[in-house]
N, C-alpha and C positions, 0 to 999 in steps of 0.2 A: 433582634430576637436572639436567643441563645444558641451558641451553635451546638450540633450533635456531634458527638466523638468520632464515631465510626459507622456508617451506615452498612458496610459490608463486614459486618462482625461475624466471627466464627462463633457457631453455637456450642454450648456444653453438650457432652455425650457422655454416655454410660453404655454398658453392654447391651443395652436395649435399643441403641439408637438416640436419636436426637431428642433432649428433652426440654431445650428452652432455647429461645433467641431472644436475648435481652431488648432487643429493638424492636417494638411489634408494629411501628407504623411509620415509614420513613416520611410521611408528611408531617407528622408531629415532632417538635422538639422536646426533651426532657426537660425538666425543671432545674437540673443539675448545671452549673456552671463550670467552667474550666480555664485554664490558662496554661501557656506552655510549659509551664513548671509543675505541673499536678492537676487534680481532677477539681478540686473546690477549693480556690484559694491558691496561695502558692505553693504548697506541697501539702494540702490537708485533705485526708478523707473524712467525711461526714456520714456517720450510719444512725439512723433513728430504730431504737431499739422498742419494742411496744407489747405490752401483756401484763396480766394482774388479776386481782381479785384473791388468788391465791398463791403461794410462793412456787407453785408448780410449773407456771409457764414463765417462771423468771429466771430460775437458776440455769437452764441450758443457756440461755441468751448471755448471761452474764459470764458463763464458762467460754463461750464463742468469743466474746468481747475480750476477755483476758488471753486468749489465744491469738487474736488479731494485735493486741498491744505487744506480746511477746515475739509475734513473728515477723520476718521482714519478707514473707512469700508474697509475690507480686507487687512489691513496694519498689518501684522503679527509681532509680536515683536520679535526681533532679540536680540543677546548677546548686540549689540550696541545700539539698540533702535528701535524705529519706522522707517518705511520706509520714505524717504524723495523723493519728485518729482523733475525732473528736466525735463524742456518743451524746444523744439525747434520748431519755426514756419517757414513753407516753404510757401512763397506767391510771388506774382507779384512785378516786379520792380517798377510800377509807380500807383498802387492802392493805396487806404487808410489804407490798413491793418498794413502796417509798423508801423505808428503812434499810431494806436489802441493798437497793440501787445507791442510794446516797453514800452510803459507807465505803463504796467503792470508787467514789470521785465522779460519777456520772449524774448530770443534772436531771431534775424530774420534773415533768408537768403532769397535772392531773386532767383527766377528760372525762366529759361525762360518758357513763358507760349504761347503755339499754340492754337488755337480754330479751332473746325471743323464746320465751318458755313453750314447751310442747304440752302445756297442763293448763288448766285454769288459773288464773291469779287475776288480784285486781291491779297489780302491777303492769299486767300487759297492757292496760289502756293507757299506762303513762310512759312506758319504757320506748315507745316508736319515737315520741318527741325527743327523748335523750338521745337515740341515734341519730336522728336528723341534726340535734345540735352538735352532736360528736362530730358530724360529718363536715360540717361548715368550719368547725373549730380545727379539724384535722388539714383542712385546706389551707388555713390560713398557718399553721404552724409547719407543713411543710414546704410553703411559698417563703416563710422567713427563716427556716433552718437550711434548706436547699440541700437534702440529703442526697447521697450518691446509692445509698441502698436502705431498704426498709428491711427490718427482720423481725419476725414473730415465732413465738411458741404455742398459739393458741390464744385465746379467751376474746369475750366479745368487745372489750374496750378496743380491742386491735382491728375489729372488723371496718368501721369507718376510716381509720388510718390507712389500710389497705385499699380500699375503695378509691379513696382520694388519690393515692400514690399512683394507682392504675390510670387515672384520669391525668394525672400530671407527668405520666411516662416515667416514674421513679422505678428502677427494677426491685422486686418484691422475693424475699426467700421466706418461705413456711415451713416450720418445723412441726411435723406430728410425731407426739411423744406416745401416745396410747394405741394400742392394738385397733381399738373401734374409732373411726373418725368423727369427731365432736361437730356439732353444730357450727360453732365458729368457724374450723377450719373448712366445713363444707362451703361455707357462703365467701371465703377467701380464696379458695383453691384455684377457681377460674380464671384469677386476676393475677396468680402467683407465677414466677419466672421458672422457679425450681421449688419442689417440694421434698424436704429431707424427712425420712421416715426411721423409726427405731427399729422397727421389725420387718423382716424381708416379708412377711405375708401382707403387710399395709401397701407394698408396691401397686398391688392391683386397684387400690382404691383411687389412684391418681394418675394411673396411664403413663405416658412418657416423660412427664414432666418430675416424676418420683426419682428419688435416689435413696438407697440405703445407705445409711450412715451409723446407725446407732444412737445412743443419746448422750449428747455431752455431760460432762461431769467438771465441777469446778475446782478440783483439788489434784495435787499430785501426791503419789504414795509417799514421796520424801518430805512431804508436809506434815505427814501425820505423827503425832508422838503425844503421849498424854501420860501424867502420872495421878493416880487417884490417891488423894489424901484422906478421903471420907469413909473409904472402906478398907478392908484388910484383904488379902489374899486367900483366905481360907475358905470362903464361899465363892461359887461362880457368880458373875455379873450377867444382869440380864438388862436390856435397854428398851424401854418402851415408848414409842413415838406415834402420836396418833395423827402424823402429817403436819402440813405447815400451819394450820390454824387449829389442831386439836382434833380430838374426836371424844364426844361425851360417852357413846356406848362404851368404848375400851377404857376410859377413865374409871367407870362405874365397874368394870369387869375386874380391872386392878384392884381397886378399893375393896370388893366383894372378896378378892381372894387374898388380900395382902397378908392376913394373920398368918395364914399357911404358907403363903410363898417366902415369906420372910425367915422361916423355919430353915430352909435349903437354900437360898438363894439370895443375892443383893440386887437392889433394883434401883435404876434410875429411870424416873418417868417424867416425860416431857408432856405436859397435860393441855398445852395451849394457853392463849392469854384469857384469862376469866373463865376458865374451864376447869380450873382445879378443884377437887372435892374438899381436900381438906389441907391445910398449910402446914408448914414443917414445925409448929408446935405442938403437934400430934405426939411427938418425940418417940415415933417408932423406929426401931431399930433395923438396920439394913435396909432402910428406904429412904431415898433423896427425891423431892418433888420439884419440878420447875414449871413455871408457868410457859416461859420463853428461855431458849439457849441459842446463842448465835451459832449459826450454820457451821462455822468451824469447829466450834466445840463438840456439836452433836457427831461430826465426823471423827474428832479425837476419841470420843467414849466409844462410839461404835467399833471402832478399830481394836480396842481391848476386851470388848463385851464377848462373852460366850455364845449368848442368843440375843437376837434382835426380834423384837415384835413390833409390826408397823401396819398400816394400811397399805393398800397395793396403788398407790400414786407412783407415776413412774419415774418421778425425780429420786425418790427414797429407794424405790426398787433397783435403779441403776446404779446408785452408791452401795447397797447390799452387794451387788453383782461385783463391781469394781473392787470392793474389799474381801470378796468372798467369804461371807457370814452366814453362819447357819441363821436360818430366820423362820418366824412364823408370821404368816401374813393373814390378817383379817380384813377383806375387802368391803367397801360400802357395798350393801346389798344392792340389787337390780340396777346397778352402774356398769359405766366401761371399766371400773376397776376390777370387777370379776374376769373381764376377758384378760386384762392383765396377768391376774393371778392364775388363770387357767394355764398361760404359757408358761409359768414357773412350775406349776402342778405336773403338767404333761411332761417336763424335762426333768422331774424329781429334783428340783432346785431349791424347794421351800416346801414347809408344811402350810397348808392353806386350811382354815378353819371358816365355816359357814356362821356368820353372826347371827342368823336366825334360830339357830339349832344350839349356840352355843351358851353353856352354863359356867359359873365360877368352878364348880368342881370340875367339868370337862378341860377348863383353862389350866387350873391347877395340875390335873395329871398330865397333860399335854406337855407342859414346862417340865415337869418332872422326868417324865418319860425321856425327853430330848436330852436334857442334861445327864442322866445315867448312862445314854446310849451314845459312846463315843464314836462307835462305827457311823450311826446315822448322821450325826453332827459333820464327820469327816467328809461323808457322801455328798449331804446337802451343801456344804461348803465349796466341794470340788465342782460339783454341777451348776451352781450359781454362778461360779467364777466364769463358766463358758456360756452361759445362756445368753448374755448380751454382747452385741458387738463391740468391739473397743476400738480407739481412735476417733470416736465421733467428733471430738472438739476440732481436731486437724483436720479432719476431711470436711467440716463445714467452714473452717477458716479457708481451705483453697476454693471451695464453691464461690463464699463470699467474695474473695478476691476476683475470682473470674467474672462475676456479675458486675463487679465494680469497674474493671478493666473493659468490659464489654468484649469479653473472649467467648 
């Protein structure tokens, strides 16, 4: 039998009291193995990361993984040296996460991903079988990889992994990005040791397990720097991004407004793969369109943009906040994004527009007005920089290491 490291562990605490005890049942041994020189193997730490379908559940975990690699927090020195980290990512087969993950050097495994929809769809009859298949594959993956920690930031592909991890007694950290808890996180929350949240008001959704950390970002300010060769400096620059997989409604809005917008500003438009409306052969001046840009490149362009137009996904909103950019937010109607946008609107940290009521003429006037009003841009920039709690990556690294150390 695999030995349990410490039955008399110290639970992690916050100002609200005890939030978690990593060892839930002293009669069950964890799947993790250990030696005298480390946790899993001679001096290695294995962490299984899971999420996908969109880029939103991927970026925060990559930021934490990067933080763990760069940090020596909690890495006790052994006879061999400091612990090293080995990561494995479990995601969907067709989502954008494989490309995002593998470029960081993390091994990727695709998992059957069912979804529990709260509306009628013929897929509802098939997806329960995908969930069951995903659960049994999760058991196999965990038993083979023997992780010291499971981390997820949501997504239905993560649900069977978390359920299997709970059965096998592997510590679980769930991150809640949006203000409104998603169904996937609701299904995983009862089995998590710790649930980190982006917004303070989300603490009430998870009780004593919750810790307010903010939302991790995967870049440092010193990393950002960009030179625009395509455009001059005589006109202001607008960056339009419809989220990790694009947004057809925003794309249509940009195209309908383009002739007028390009008279007084320059536009870089990231439309999403397969969602571009026209290609670059259109020859429109002051406009460049990309189906896809590397995340690092988007950050570089965002840094020099005068105004950013985006959806209200938490990953992108976090980056807007960290960079202090004046922004126009167009949330997806009738979704959790409206709750995210409401936080920014309430704090006068962004201009929020209602897609259902938005016309091309309104869009043009809002951008023109914001570019002309330097005082408003400065106000939005100042307020947005303070709307998100900073230091999330570092805080989650500390929590992860405490779970790994059974502290």
